N, C-alpha and C positions, 0 to 999 in steps of 0.2 A: 679698780681699786682707787680709793680717794687718795689724793696726794696729801702727805703730812707736811704742814708748814711750821712745825714747832721751831721757834727761833733759836732756842738753846741747842738743839740738835744740829741745826744748820750752821750755827757759829762754830761749833766744834768741827763739823765737816770741812769748813773753810780755813781752818787753822792747823788742826792736828796733822802732822806729817806733810803739811803743804808749804812749798817754798814760796810760791806766788800764784796768782790767778790772773790770766791775760784774756782780754785786754783790760778788765776791771773787775776787782773783787766786789765792789759796791753794786755794779750792774748785775753781776751774777747772783748776788744775795737777793736783790729785788725780784729777779726772775724766779728764784726758788720760793720766795715768800708769796709770789703771785698765785701759786697753786697750779701752774701749767706743767704738764707732764713732759719731761725732757728724755731725750735719747742719749745715753752715756756709754762710752766704751773704754775698755782697757785692752791693749794688744801685747802679745808676747811672742817673740820668735822661738821656734822649736829648735834651739841650738843645743839642747841637752835633754836627757830623759828625766832628770831629777830636779824638781822644783824645791827651793829652800825658803826659809822664812824672810830672806831679803826680797823675794818675789811677792810675799804675802801682803805687803803694805798697800799696794794699789788695789788688790782684790778685796781687802777688808773695807777700804773706802767705797769701792763699787757696791759691796753688799749693803753698806749703810744707805747708799742712794736707793738700792732696790727696796729696802725696807721703808723708805719714805714714799714708795709708790712709783718711782720713775722706771722707765724701760732701760734695762742694762744689757750690754752685749760684751761677751768675751771673744776676742779675735785671736785665733792661733795663727801665727805667721808662718804658715807652711811653705809659701812661695818666697817671701822676703828672707827666710832663714837660708835659702839656697843662694842668695846674693850676698848677704852679710852686712850688718849695720856697722858703719865705721865709727859710731859714737864711742869716744873714750879710747880709741885704739891708735897705737903708734904705727901700726902696720895694717894692711888689708886683711880682713877675715878670710879664712879658708872656706870656699863655698861648699855646702853639703849636698849630698846626693838625695834623690827621691826617697830611696830606701832608708837612708839615715834619718831623714826627717820623719818618715812614717814610724819608724822604730821609737824615736824620741817622743812622739805624741801618744803612744800606746796608752799610757796611764795618766795623762795630764788631767783629763776630766775627773777622774776618780780623785787624784790629789787636791784639786781645787774645789771639789765638792765638799770638802771639810771646812772650807772658809765661806763659800757662797752657794746659795741655793741655785742649782742648775736645772732648768725645766722649761718646756715650751708652754707650760700652763701655770696659772696662779702667779703670774708676774715673776716667774723664775728667769734667771739669766739665759739668754740664747747664746749658743756657741757657733761661731762661723770660722771659716778658713779662707784666707785671701787668695788662695789659688783658684777659687771659684771664679774670680773676675780678672785677676792679674795674668793668669796663664792664657786667657782668651784675647788678650790685647795683641794686635799686630804692630808692625813697625810704624805704620802711619799714625796709630793711636799713641805710641810712645813719643814720636816726634811732636805731635800736637800737645802732649802733656808736658814735654820738656820746654816748649815754647813759652810757658808761663813763668819761667825763671831765668835768671842771667848767670853767667859763670861767676861774676862778682859776688852775687848773693851766696853762692855755694862756697866760695873761697873765704867768706866771713867766719866759717866754722873754725874754732880754735885748733882742733886736732889737725885740720889741713894746713893751717898756718905753721903749726909746730913741725909737721913733716916737711914743709918748704924749707924752713930754717935748717933742719937737720939733713936736707938733701935726700929725703926718703921719698919713694914713688907714691903718687896719688893716681889711682886707676880711675878711668872714665866711668866704669860701672858703678863706682861708689857714689857718684853724683846722683844716680838714679834711685838710691835708696829713700831719701826723703820724698822724692816724687811718688814712689809706690806707697809709702805710708800715707802721704797726703791723699792719694787716690782712694785709700781705704775709707777715709772720712766722707768723701763725696759719694761713693757707692752706698755706704751705710746711712748717709744723710744724717749724721750725728750732730747734736747740739754741744756736746762736751767730750773732751778726751782727757784721760788721766794717765800719766806716765812719769817715770823717773826724771829727775832734773837733767840728766844727760840726754834726754829725748826732746828737750824744748824745741830745738831747731826743726826737728822732724814733725812735731805736733803743729808748729806754726805753719809749716808747708801745707798741712791739711786745712788750716784756717784760711790761708791765701786761696786755695782751690775752692773752698766752699763759697767764698765771696764771689769768685769768678763764675762758678757754675750756677749758683743759686742765689746770689746776692744775699746770703744768709751768714749771720754771725756764728762762730764756733768758739766756745770758751775752752781754754787750755789750762790744765791743772798740773804743773810740774810738782813732783813730790820729793821728799828727802831721800837720799840713798843711805843705806846702812854702812856707815863708815866708822872706823876706829878713830877717835878724836886725837889719839896720841901719834899713830902712825900715818894717818891720812889715807890708809888703804881700805878697800872694800872689806867688810867684816866677813861676808859669806863668799869667799873666794876659794876655789879648789886649790889654787897655788898657795894660799895662805893656811889651808887646813881648817878643820872644825866647822865644816858646813852642816847646818841643821836642816836636814831634808824633811819636807812635808810628809813623806811616807816612812820616815825613820821608826824603828821599833821604839816603844815608849821608854824603856830603860835607857836605851842609847840616846834618845832625844833628851831626856832629863840630864844625863851625864854630860852631854855636849853643852847644854845650857849652863850647867855649873862650871864648865871650863872656860866660859866667856871671860874676857878681861874685865876687871872691875870697872874700868872707865866707860865701858859700853852699856852697863846695866840700864841706865835711864833711857837712852835712845832706843834700845830694844823694847823696853816697856811701852814707850810711846808709839813706835812704828809697827810693832808685832804682836800686840796684845789688846784686849778690850778693857783693861784696867782704866778706870776714870782718871782724867788728868789731875783731879784734886788728890787722888790717892798716890799718883806718880809724884806729884810735888811734895807730898808728905814724906815718901820714901827718899826723895832727894835731900830734903832737909835733915832727915835723920842721919843719912850717910855723911853729910857735911858736918854734923855735930859729933861725929866719931862713932856712929853705929857700925857693927861689923858688916861689910859688903856681903859676906857669905849668907846672912840672913835675908837680905834683899834678893839675893840670887836664888835662894831656895824658893821664894815666892814667885820669882820670875820663871824658873824652870817648871813649877807646878802650873802656872797659868798657860804656858806654851803647850805642855803636854795635855791639858784639859781641852784646848781648842781642837787638837788632832786626834785625841784618843778617849776623851771624856773624863769626867771627874773621878770616877772609880780607879781608872788606870793611872791617872795623875797622883792620886793618893798612894797607890801601890808603888809607883815608881819613887815617890818621895821616901816611903818607908824603906824600900830596897836600898836607896842611896844612903840613908842615914845608918841602916844596919851595916852596910858595907864599909862606909868611909868613916863615920863617927865612932862606931862601936868596934870597927876593925882596927882602929888606931893608926890610920894613915898619917905620915908626918906632915906638918904644916907646909914646910918647904920641900915639896915633892921633887925628886930628881927628875929632870926633863931632858929628853934627847930629840933633836929635830932631824928628820929623815926625809927621803924622797919616797913617794908612793911606789910600792912594788918591792921594796928592799926585804931581804930575809931577816926574820926576827933574830934568829941565831947569830947571824953576822952582826946585827946591831948590838946585842947583849955582849958579845965577845969583844967587839972594838971598843965598847964603852966600859969594859972592865967590870960589868955586872956579873958575868960568869967567866970562869977562867979559861975555858977552851970549848971547841965544838963538841968534844966528847962529853964534857961536863953538862952542856946544854942538852944533848941527846939523852943523857941519864936523867936530868930533871924532868924532861918531857915524858919519858917513859914511866916515871914515878908519879906523874899527874901533878907535878909541883909548879907548873907554869899555867897561869890563867889570866883571862880578861877580867879585870876587877869589876867593871861596870855591869857586864852581862852575867858574870859569875861562871861563865863557861871555861872549861879547861882547854888548853891548847894542846892538841894531840898529835900534830904533825910537825916533824922536825924541819920541814921546808915551808913553814907557815910564813906568808907575806903580809906585810903591813900595808893595808889599803885605806885605812882611816885612822885618825888620831885615837889612841886608847891608853889606858893605864894597865900595865902588866904587873902581876904579882909573881915573884920568882922565890921559890922556897917559902919559908914561914914569915920572914920579916923584910924582905927586900921588894920595894916597889919602884917602878920607873914609869914616868909619863912619856909616851912616844907621840910626837906631834909631826903630822905630815907637813 
């Protein structure tokens, strides 16, 4: 496959959702314009079974490189997941078992296949697992690998500095994580690694090892993390609720997108859709001029659903949402209750004064008067537990948004 050197496409690849390019953006651009075929990879640890749109950014960039004709690799961190990446963590991660990792990876390829073409033919992305080489290393190999770095280098990481200040433990095995991720680069002999900005230290470890092992340059592309600009917290966080999963049902996905905070609309457009930057800038200016954010959010929700379910399902989800919310007369200032996952719906509604008693709740459920607004399904169990953020309709006129 001939390498596409279209400068406009390359310029967008080097700027959209990209924090920086190390060691040099100019040198990387020259290499891309030269027509040389590069080997580029994105890695992700199998710490959960459900991928979300926060994960999509790097894989969307990888797919664009694939479309330019470059060789792309998806690395499933099945070995590194058992160790745990300390990036951004105040405490050490809990190591996973082999079985937990295996279960987490069951549908990853299917989920990612909605974003990137995965195949061993026709320049499709190749999928690898780092247990293939990391599990075969003996203690002598590990000592040799560790000899390429100093304790001082490891202690430069901000999360370790923070733990030292707070007198929290730093475990020795956490120092090995960047070494293992760096070894991935050497084994795969890559030219480029793409990863979240919180992975910069780990990705640079791979650059160091590539230079030592092969006297070869490796470019590092740290990308933006999906953050709420008001709270500073990760937008796709289970602890914060409203995670938009890549395998979510289309109505559910649309409804969750419509529940995103207004201040996150533009960043989600940039990082999680294929809408052109010119169009995103136009939407941004319209909102700044007083346009209703809800209109922009409708477009955003439709774009997201189109990526994962196709245009027809996106249009159907949009119509279902409009019929349910606009024609159904939901109040503008929807009553909202924050809860912990696993709480009983009946208990939530009673404690919030939405229904008068457990008896009243059981009666309403029995009459089919309690339902999930987004899916339209009636809630038929009195012991129904809240496992995700939803909007519940109680009776004919009472609505409540329950946020995990």
